[in-house]
C-alpha positions, -999 to 999 in steps of 0.1 A, spaced: 91 -183 -14 72 -203 -40 49 -174 -47 79 -151 -52 72 -130 -22 104 -112 -12 92 -86 12 68 -89 42 52 -62 63 44 -73 99 33 -56 131 62 -48 154 47 -70 181 52 -100 159 90 -95 156 98 -122 182 78 -147 161 103 -144 133 123 -172 151 95 -196 140 104 -190 103 132 -212 90 166 -194 85 168 -203 48 135 -185 42 146 -155 63 177 -151 42 157 -148 10 131 -123 24 131 -89 38 108 -83 69 95 -48 77 82 -43 112 58 -14 116 41 3 145 10 16 127 -10 15 94 6 47 81 40 30 82 26 -1 64 10 20 37 42 40 32 60 7 25 33 -9 5 22 20 -17 43 41 -41 45 74 -23 26 62 7 -6 74 22 -1 110 12 2 101 -25 -29 79 -23 -49 109 -8 -35 133 -35 -45 108 -63 -80 106 -48 -83 144 -48 -71 147 -84 -95 120 -95 -124 138 -78 -115 171 -95 -113 154 -128 -147 139 -124 -161 173 -115 -145 188 -146 -159 161 -169 -194 165 -154 -193 203 -161 -181 199 -197 -205 171 -207 -236 183 -226 -270 178 -211 -287 146 -221 -314 149 -247 -349 138 -237 
C-alpha cells in the first residue's frame, strides 16, 4: 500500500493465503490468481506474451536491415 501497489499477481495455489492479508489492505488492492506463467504475462505485459514475441521479431528484423544498409568499415 505504501509503495502504491494496487494490483498483485499470485499463483492460484496461494488463493487460500489471502485470508492472512488484513481486510483493509485487500479492499485497496486487486488480486489476480493465475494458473501459469502465460496468464501472468498476459496480465503484466501490455498485449501479453504474444505482443512481447512480436516485438522481439520486429527488433530482430530491424537490426538485420540496419546491418545490411551500414557501409563497410574503412581499414
